[in-house]
Phi, psi and omega in degrees: 000171177285146183243129179274168177305314182294328175293326175298321175298322176299318180302321176294326179290325178300323182280352178280173180302142178295345179293351175300340180254004181280335181073190181225138186256358184247140175304147173082002180221050189277141174264079177255021179303126180240015176243124185295344185262002184221162181255167184288141183263160182287149183240166173285168181292342185248003181218159176236142175218157177281170182296143175293149177288139179266006182285165176278353177291164177306142184292131176285155180300142174288146178273076182273143177203158182286138174300142182084007179305129179279127178239116180271110192251106175265061188226150181170197174237091170076291193249160181308322183281357173244040171263190184273349174238163181285132170273168186297324184288334180273313184284328183053240180267011185128130181235124181266126181257180184295343174280358180088356182266145177260132183240143181241169180307133181084353174289144174296142176286158189310320182297316183284327167304316180293315181296322179299316177295318185293317184273346184059052178231179179233114180275133168245120183276117179250004188295129177272338188062043187294341179127340179196166175296324181294321179288324177295315180294321181298323180292318189266344192297335180263002177218048185291348175290352183267351184224152178256326173226139189220149171295143178210139169295136181306322183289343180264337188299322179299314184291320176296322180290319178296332179274010177077018179269339185235154178284140177273101186298326184305328180297342180241016190292331179294338174271003183236070188303329182282319179295319181296317181293325178295318180290322179293326176288336184228081185305323180295333174295312178303313183290331182289339183247005177275122191265342182214142177239015181204165172076194184295335181259022179306127179081011183302141172231121187249002178206156177268134185288151179242132179239120171270065194086153182215147177053048184206155179295153183251282178264159179206159180287144179230141185222155164286088184301322182296330176291318182298317180297320182291329179276325193252341187269154172112168174284159175066191184273154173284139176230154176205143180288334180213134175207155175262179175267148171298158178282166175299127185300137174236319183290140182241157186308141172254319177276173180300161176247359176208168179088191176229146180234125179269136184227137174270129182230164171279144179296151186303326180276356179075012186278346183180200179237162176209165179252133176232163183247147169259106185265090181283337174292324178279318187254346188076175172268129190293327179291316178300319181297314178295319180301317181297326181285330185077199180298136180215170180290153179300330179293312178296323178298315179301313179297326177294318181291318176303314181296321181298313181301314183297321185275318184292328181253014172052044178073011186300328185266352179058222181271354175260062181299338179302334181299336177304328178261320194246350186276170172301326185265023182300147180220024190290156176227185188297316179302315182293325176297314180305316181297317180297317183295321175298325178287316179299310186289333180270356178236031180301327179298320177293320191279316185222003178077013177232181173249027194237018180298134176258139183284269179258128178234169170250172185299319180219104187291347179256002188247111182304329181300328178262333177299328182295344176297340180290316180282337171296324174295322173304317175303316181295317182291320191243018171067043181244120180279158173094346183278346173229047183289156173285342180218118180051236179234036180268149172211160179267123175281173178290349174276005182059026174249153175283148175231151180247111183304336183285350179244018183240138186300323183302328178296315187284333175291320177297314180298321180294323177296321176296321175298322176293328176291323179297316179296338177270002181080019183268342171257139184309134178296329175299326175290317181295324182270352185057038183271169191274067172251140178238169180298324179297313179290326179295318181283319181299321179269010174061041186242329186273137183264311182201158171207177184242111192198192178280139188289312187299306186296326188271331179278353172297337180291351171298332180262321188265347179233318177275172176052037175259167175057040176075004175282147177220161177092355179284133188217116177248116197219150172292138176241167184301145174297140186288154172284137182214170176271100181252140175241103182268012182096352178254014181108161182296133180239133172272097189209176175258133175215138173236131173272354181275080187234129187287135178208205181299129173279174189276002177235158177201183177245139184231160179266124179285120180291323178289325182292316180290318181057227179265009183281101180294331178300310182297309183303307185295326179294318180292319177299319179293326178293315181295314181297323180294324181297334178262003176286161177304310177295322179298320181294324175290318179297314183294344180254316188259342189088188180293169186297337179295344179266002185242142182286125190239139181279169181299330182273007176092352176272166180280144167286143183232165172219163180276124175231117185052037177083005180232162181273129177225159185296153173262135178287154180289155176304317181297326177294318179297318180294321181288326175308311183283323179297317186262338186227012177061028180086357181279106180303310186296319178299314179298315181296317182281324186282321190248315181282326185083015175262171178063033175262336177188186181066226191246125172254118175282141176284352185294322173295308180306315183302320182292338180265005180279139179302151181305318179297322179293323176297323182299304179302310180299325177298319179299314185291319176302317181292322180293323179290316181299325183269004174083007179274347166243117178268162185200168177290160181246148178271049180202172174278097188294156178295323167262104186307336179305333182265004177281128175289128180291134180303148179297327175228146173242146187282062172285153183280171175299319176301314181293317179299323179297317177293318177299326179295344182275345181274069189299326180297333183266353190278176177295346174251013184259227184268357185228035186283148170248019177270161189309301187258025182253190184247147173220119181301326183292322176294318182301321181291319176302321185282310189240004181075195182276131181198159178094159179297124178084356179226032183277355178203169174302310180300316179295317178296315178303314183293323179292318180296317183290318187257295186300321187262004172072031181295325180293320180291320176305308182298324179298318178297315179297318179300315176302319181292321179299316180296322178291322179294320174299317179299314178304313182298315181296327181291315184282347178247019172072000000 
């Protein structure tokens, strides 16, 4: 993946002594160095300060504060078990971790215990664990004098800051060299947290951003690779003792039916790229050929797909035709996937001995928060922007204007294609019924073929759900992003593009103005906390926990491994064992429940990668290499030369008046027709399931008109467009 300037600084810190994370336990000797190019300076007995700026500009004021300054933290991640201290359910009668220490209810988790020592402060846990940043903020917003730092939704922070409830961090940014450097290295991050572009609060920042990984791919397609291999690989024709018939075709071709399409792929050995052709003149379009045949036996469908692969790719894949979908050199597209799904669902007797294989499913078919991944996948399959946006359904067009996927025809064409797949039985019946099936049960029961999700958590099922009871060879793996027809403004491109790109999340931590009051000790300590979290050492601590959880060499330095071309720490053997013992291999749960890391600030994916099942590493490695070699394109965390590649900011600086007006557009809100929350409704999912229906939504054109006019989509977009224009103007001003 791409590496930012700040990431390079982190790599330097990795190679430094592991004692960078030991902290200091005595007053007046704190390790709060936040500049990767300087060492900690000596302090007086009564104060701690951050590192001096090394620039030639006038020296910014030091963030001095008294040792032992108390910081009241209403911070964590959603629930009580993911706060900075151990809750009773996690600690029970005392819990001993891989560092050899035993922790009890109310004790700081290792990361925060270490941070307390490093910064020479005293943390008081005020976190209620109400369930979300919005609920935590709702609890505290009328009693902010009781807390010093608090969780806040990013969309709320600007208004709360303007109302005088939160500290404007931007006023102190010159005294926060690491935070400043991070924002300079990632312009879209700076724009995502800028709450005002004019007036006395111009450039205001009221919260510290949270990254669950940054500048990296997020979701990806995952498949039962062993099933693909069983159907497609080998000499001669496919045979089976029992197969069902494919359904009557409904889905129609998306890719061409004649001509040739040139596609750039990664070479099979991963050493570089090469161009191959899809020859439709020679092979035809596989969907069209199947449709012309009508319902057929599963065996005939497989052999038709095999022949198509041989002819369309001129023998490129040889007898390992599964590489079209699962290899490093994969080149599959939506039509080829539909053909494969027809083969999988009609050959379930061969694949699992039942008649119940599900094609595409979601992680939790009854949970709207996961069901929405189906239309996100549709965007990837059919070249539609905005369905996996960082903010609502917005994206930046090549005209440098915002567009809303909910008001564009391409969105509804893609959804209609998904609906045709559903009608053919290629999407899980449990998804269509919103029944209580999960990726774990689909895989454990050997029923699910593929879904679109996070690699680490889902490929864990290779160990916990698959390959049980003596079975071997079952393989659930991330596969390459599909080739699709994308128009980036330079003309239609047959390329791979993912909009699932990590940036600022929708929650952050803010400093309470009433809580801090006139206490400079509290303010400077809190600013130092934020700055340290973005320092090279801080990023390691907030991802890995203290050095006892990291593998350390005899000379005190960390052992490292290459991750995305850079050196990152290796976790200790005891940490890895504990991860599986206490969290079933789920890095995020382990980090939040036990280490106290990954609660906010910056999470490096390097720890998570080490906890990924070997099968998961294989697929992720293919995708990572493809991104590095440029065959998978993605949004950029900067104002790209072609604006189409600019990642839309997570938050835009709309005014209170504008926010009040937007809140009246209830059909567009988080509780309206386009929610991504658990128990809410999403019209886009409904269209996938049932097609167009209902008053005002009986067709794509009718739906677009309803969204634009009745539901005020045009007004919503106008407010957002105005904020985007002001933000771009502000960015150009501060960057000359």
